[in-house]
N, C-alpha and C positions, 0 to 999 in steps of 0.2 A: 502494499499497499504505500500510494506517496507519500509530503509532506502536506502536501493539499489535501490531500482526500483525510491524513490523518488526524489535521488539524478541523478538518468540517467538525469529522467525525467526533473528535472529543470536546470540541462546541457543544452542538446538538445535544453529546449524553448528557454534560453538564447542568444544560439548560430546560433538557426533559426528568433529572433527576429530582433536579427540585422545585418541578412546578408538575409532579406526577399526575396531583388530583383536581390540574387545571384544563375543561376540557375545550377551554376556545383564545382566541389572544387577545381578545376583548378582556377575560377575567385576568390574564397574564399583568396584563396593564393596569389594570383597577388592581392589582394586588403591591405594585413597583413601579418607579419609574424606569423611563428608558432616553438615558443624553447621548450628547457625541458630535462630532464636526468632520468635517468634511474640506480636503484643500488638494487641485487638483495645478500643478506648473507643467506648462506645453511652450516649447519652443521652437520654430520654424528656424531652419537652422541657411545660412547663404553663402558662399566661400570669398573669403576677401584675403587676397593674397597678400595686401598693406600690411595690415596687423597679422597674418599669421593664423587667419581662422580657417580652418580647415573644412573639407568637403564631405557631408552627412551623405549617406547613401540612403537614408531614410527620411532624411528631409525634416523629417519633424520627430521630436524625442521627448517623452512624457513622466513625470514622476508624479503620482497619486496615490491618496489614503483615506479612508476612513475608521474614525472608531467608534464603537458605537457599545454602551454600557449601561447597565442594567442593575438597579438599585432595589434591594426590598428589605427593608427594617438592615438585620444585621448579615443580609448577605448580598455580595456582587457579582457580578462575572459580567464580562466584554471582550469585542475584538475587534482584530485593528486588520482591512482587508485593504494590503496593498498590490499598487502596479505598475510597475516600469517599462515603456514599451516604444522603444525601449530607454534606459537609463539618462537622461541628460547627461551632458557633457561635464566635466568636472564633476561627478558623484563615482564614487566605486563601480567598475565596469559589472562586479557579480551581483550587483541587483538587476534582474532579468525575468521579466515574467510578472505574476502573481500569484497571490498567495495570502498567505494569514503569516504578517511579522509579529501577531503577538495574540497571546489567548489568556484569560487564565477566570476562576471563580474564586472569592476566598468568605467568608464568613468568619464570626465574632459568635463566642457560647465564655457569658459571664468574661473571666481575663486572659481568655486563650482565642488567639487570631491566628488561622491559618489557609494559607493561599498557597495553592494548585496553577502550575503553568508556569505563565509569563512572568516577572516583577521585575520592579528598579528597588537597589535596595544601595546603602551606607552605610559604615562602618566609620564614627568617627570624622574627619577631617578629610577620609577617599586615600589614605595614603597605600593602604593594603588593602582596599574594599571598596568599591564605585559599580555599579552599573546604574546607567542613564542614556540618555537618548538628547542628539543632535542635530535636527534633522535638515537645518541648514549645512553640517558637514557630511551628511550621508554617515550619521555614524551612529551606532545604537548596538551596545551590547549587554541587551539585556536579559535575564538567567532566564533559564529553563528547569522547573520543578519543584522544591516544594520549601516553603517558607512559612515559620511558627516564632509568632511574637510573644510574648507571654509575660506579664504583671504580678512580680511573685507577692510584693508587696510594696507599698504605696513607699515611691523613691527607687524601689528596686524594679528593672525592664531588661529583658535578654531575651534574644532573638538567634535562632539558627538557621541558616539557609544551609543548602545542597542541592546542586543540580548541574546541566554545562549553560554553557556562554549563546547569543544566538552570533551565527555564521551564516550574514544572509538570507535563505531560507530551509538553511538548516542549522545544528548545532555543530562548536566547534570539539574536538578531539578530548580533552581534559576537561575529566570532574571535579568542580567547585567544591569543598564542605568547610564552612564554619561558623563561629559566634562571636555576638558581641554582647557583654554587660554593659549596663552606668546605672550607674548609683548618685540620686540628688541629696545627698549627705542631709540636709533640714528634713527634709520630708522624711526621710527612713526612720533618723534617732528624733524626731520629734523632740519633744522640752523643746527647752532654753532655746536653741540651735533654731529650731522652726522659726522660731522671733528673730533671729540675729540677722543681721543687716546688711553681716555676707553670704553670700550663696555658691557653695560646693557643689562641683560635679566631678566624677573620677569617671574612668573608663577605660574598657578593655576590650582586647579584638583578639581573634586568633583566624585565618585563612588557611588552606593546604588544598594545595592541586596535586592531582594523580595523571600523569601521563606515561603511557607503555612506553620502554628504553629498549627503540627498535635500530639504533643504531650500530654501524658498523669501525668507526670510527674513535667513537668514547664513550665511558662508562657513565651513564647518563644518571639522576635522581630522578625516581618514579616518581614519586613525594616531595613535594618542595613546599612548607610552611610560612608564614611569613605572620608575626605576632605585633600588635602594640597597646600603648599605655598615653591615655589623656588625661589634663586637667581643665576646668572652666573655671573659674575664682570670676567674682561681680560682688560689686562693693559702689551702692550707689552709680556714679556714671561712672564706672571704670570696669572693663572687662578682662579679664585675659584669658587666653586659649591656648593651651600648645600641648605639642603630641612628638611622642618619639616611635617610629616604625624600623622592625629587621627586620630581614630576609635568610634564609639560608643560602647555602650553594644553588645557584640556580643559572648554568649555563645554557646559554642559547643564543640562536642566532644574532640577537640585538649588542651583547655583551663580548662575543667574538669565540662565544665557549668556553669563558673562563670559570673558576670554581668560585669564585671570592662572594663574601655575602653583601649582601646589600642594606642601607639602614638612609635614614629620610628623619628629618627634624623639621616643624612645622611653629611658629610661634605668632602671636598677637596679643598686642594689647592696645585698646581702643578706650578713649574718652569723650564723650560726647554731651553736651545743654543745648542749653537755647541757642542755637543761632552759631554756635561751635560743636568742631567735631576733631579728633585728632588719632589717629591712628598709625600703629606704626610693626610692621609685621618682617619676618625672617622665615629663609627656607634655606637646606641643607639637604641635597641628594646626592645620593653615592652608589651609582648601579644597583637600581631600583626599578628597571624595568617589569613587569610582569605582568605574563600574559599567561593563558589557559593550554596555548600551544608553544613548544620553543623554538617553533620555527618561523610563526608567524610575523609580519611586517605591516609598515602602514601604521593603520588604525585598529588593524585586527587584533580581536579576540584580548585586550585589555584587560586586565584585572585592577586595576588602582587606580587612583587619580591623581598630578603632580599638579597644583597650579601653576599659573605661570605668574609670577610677583610683580607685573608691570598692570599699566592702565590700560582699560580693556574701551578703544576706542568706538565710535560709530559714525567718523566721516572718514571721506572715502580713502584718503590722501593718506591720513593717520591710523587707519585702520586694515589696509592692504598692500600697503608698498614694502611696508617693511616691519609688517607683526613677529613679534617675539613666539617661538615654538620652545616647550618645555625640551631639558636633555638630560632623559632620564638616568642616561650613563655617567652624569654628574654634572651639579651646578649648587654654587651658593648664591643667593639671589639674600635681597632688599629692598623693602619699599615702602616710604612715607607718606601721608597724605592728609591734608591740615586740608578742612572746610569753614569760612566764617563767613556769615552776613553784618554786616555792615548797619548799623541801625539806621533806618527813615529820619530823615529830616539832619542828617549828621553833614558836616561839610563834605566827607567824602561818598554819606550815603544818599544825599539829595530826595527826592521826596520820595521814594518807595524803596530804600535800601537797596546796598550793592552785594550781591556776593561773590564773591572769590572761591576758587580753589587750587589748592598749590598739590602736586604730586614729586614727587622724586623715586625714582626706583635705579636698580644697578644688578647687574648678574658675570660673577666672574666663573673662572673652571674650581673644581676642588684641589689646592695642593696635593700631587699625585707623583709620585715615583715607580718606572716602569720595570718588570724587574725582567733577568735576561731569560732567552729562549732558551738557557737549561735547567732551568727551574723547573725542579720536579713537583711544586704543588702546585699549577696550573693557576694560580690568583690572581696571575698578570700584569697587577701591581700594588701598591702598596699605598695606604689614603689618611689623612684624619679627615672626620666627617665635618667637622668644624674652621678647617683651614682654608686660605681665601689662597687660592691659585693666581699666576701671571697674567694671565687669559680674560680679558673682559669682553663678553660676550653683546650683551645690552646696558645703553644706560639712557635713559630720558627725566628732563626740565619739562614738568609740563604745569603750565599758568593758565585758567582758567577764569574766566571775567563774565558774569552774568547780570545784567542792568536792563531795568525798565523804567523806559523814557517818559512813557506816558500811559494812560490807561491802553493805546492801543496800539504802541510801537515797543518795543524790545529789542537787545541784541545779546548774543554769548560771544567773544571775544576770544581764541583759544592762541596760545603758543606753546611750540615744544621745538627741545634742543634733542635730537637726537645720537647715538653712537651706535651703530649697527653692524656684528661681524656677521656677513652674509657667509662667509667661508663655511664657520661652523652650527651657523643655525640652519640654513639652505642647505648645505651638503655642498657648497661647492669651491673650486678651485681657487686656493688663494693668491696664486698668480695671476690671473686673468679678475680675479673676484677682491677690490681690494676693502678694510672697511671703511663703510659709510657715515661720513658724517654734515648733519640734515639740520635744518631749522623750516619749520613749519609752522604756517599763518593763518588760521581759518576766522572770517566774517560772519557770522548768521546772524541775520535780521529778519525780523517779523512783522507787520506791519496788519492791525486788524483792521480793515477798513470800515467795518459796522459788524452787525452781527452775523450777519452771512456771507461776507466776503474777506478773504487774508489773503495776501501774498511774502512765502517767504524765500530768501535768499541765501546764496552760502557764496564766499566767493577764498578758494582755497589756494595757497600757495607753497610748494615747497621747493628746497633751493639746496642741491648740494651742487659737490664739483666731481663726486664720483657715482659710478653706474650708468645711468640715464642722464643726468643731471637735473634738469628745474622742469618742473608738471606748475601746471594749474589747472583748477576745476571751477566754474560758474553754472550755481546751480538757482531755475528758478521755478516755484512751484507755487499755483493757484488754485483753493479750495472756494468751494460757493457748496457753503452747507446746507441742509446737512448730506448732501447725498454727492456733488462730482469734487476731481479734482484733477488738475493737466500738472505738466515737469516739464519740461528740457531741461539737461543737462549739457556738458562738454569736458572734457578731461585733456586737456593738452601739452603733449611734453615740448614743448618751444624750448626748451632748452639745450635739447639732444645735440653736442658736437655733430651728428650726422644728418644734415639736413632732410637727408629722405627719410630718419625717422623721427621725425618732429610731425606726430601723426592727433591728428582730432578724434578723439570717441565721442562721439558724439549718441545722445540718447536722449528719446519723447515718451512719455506714458502720458495714461489719461484712464482715468479709475472709475465706479460708481459703487455707492456703501448704501446699504439699505438694513437695514437692522443689524443682523448679523451674516448678513450676505456681502460679499466684498467683489468686485472682479475691476482686473486691473490689464489694459494692452497695452504692451512698449514697443518701441521699435530702435534698432542701434547696435551700436557697434559695445562689446565688452573685452578689458583690456586682460590679458592675459599677467596674472599673479596669483598670492596667496591669500587663502580668507581663513581665521582664526579664529577658534572659540574658545576662552579659559587656557590657551598655552597648546590644545590641538587644533591642527590645521590639514589644508590637504589644496591641493593644486588647480588654480581656475583657469582653464586654458583659455584662449582669443577665443571670441565665437561672433556672429552677426545676423541678425535675423528679427522675428517677430517672437515676440515673448506673450504669452497670457498667463495670468494666475484668478485660480479661484477658490473662494474661501468661505465656507460655512458653517453655521454651529444649529443643533437644534434640541 
């Protein structure tokens, strides 16, 4: 029985088991609620030799899905039907055809919750286990198996998981087993602690993967375990969160099949009050690539999540030209962010006040020493998790000022000073791809002409002497509330030292919104680049053509 048939049979069995006494669909609907959402993205592709857009044999490619969820008291079940005919450029090509990408059933009986089928879960900060979906990346490492959540006592919670990870329309080879416990100290012990202004939460996790050893070259461990401990302290306006994780020897394609253990640390301290917020965070990672298949690559079958301590941008020159991708084999990163609202009616705040955001982030390699080829331990190298190396991977100083000039006119002004090691982050040759030093500026202005009409304009510029040199972007967006909007954009590589590569990437779009329905149609060019979410990235190829996007929910 193939995957689709098995999935359909599984889902029908769950629904029929729960509703065995129901005689009609109306009776089922009366006993619960059905809700969900739909999305379809379609593009007609045209060959464009100027930008390197390839010819697409199918002419039209499409990604689509629909979620359907049913809830009835303490019971819930659902499916997600997905269609890739064929998958759009830039997404993993192993998404192909139709099938059920997600299906689950869950019930709660007093303190126990059981989920069978697919589920997403995270232990702590995700250093040893996190499954999630990022549809814009084509990323989905959902578990398929069983999850149990249990409230042992007030303030003490445990959960256990077992299963395999999603691998497109199949599952990966490895089996995952794990558990996580969390103790809210104040609630568990009660008494005077329950009234304490200091809140303490402790947590611990363990995850093990199993994959048979079929190698003729290596003696590979079939069971690989990872453990983590964490603590969160909160008192008033201050919150401290830290976690340390360790993984035993896990030779894989990512680390060159060495037998060195992996380590990771994440720490964050945050202070917030009215009009002011400060967050300081740090991270150290050493040999912490963790997959349920040791031979998997790119974004396939990742068990854990190592966040990038860099600011997540939305403006295209900042977000798509030189975004940072986490280096799981080794990095030390720091980030600080300050948010301040200058009070209204002050000298600098003006009538409406002024918002200021300052962000600084930097990433280095870890200090390590390679072991000689004659070393019999197969450790690969020695290192100190908290020792900063000499090679800088990334650095950014970012300033954002938000200013409301009147009831109808406001602006966002952004400046970024950027260092980017493209040889390391993008895996390019250092000889041909030197480090990038760039200055980026963005002016984002919105004019609400009246209750129905609004115009927004973005003016962006990126200036560097490396790579393809200077870029500019102009965007004008007009919206007619509550239903219509149109936008035109041009991204221009005006500073390229090769005149033939001074290309305009134009794009125009229009859309209609009514209730939960949204339809958008666009036409133009898409620049080749990198698209990242939280340090996980995918390559986006150049493209030219018509795009259609439809979303709805019920």
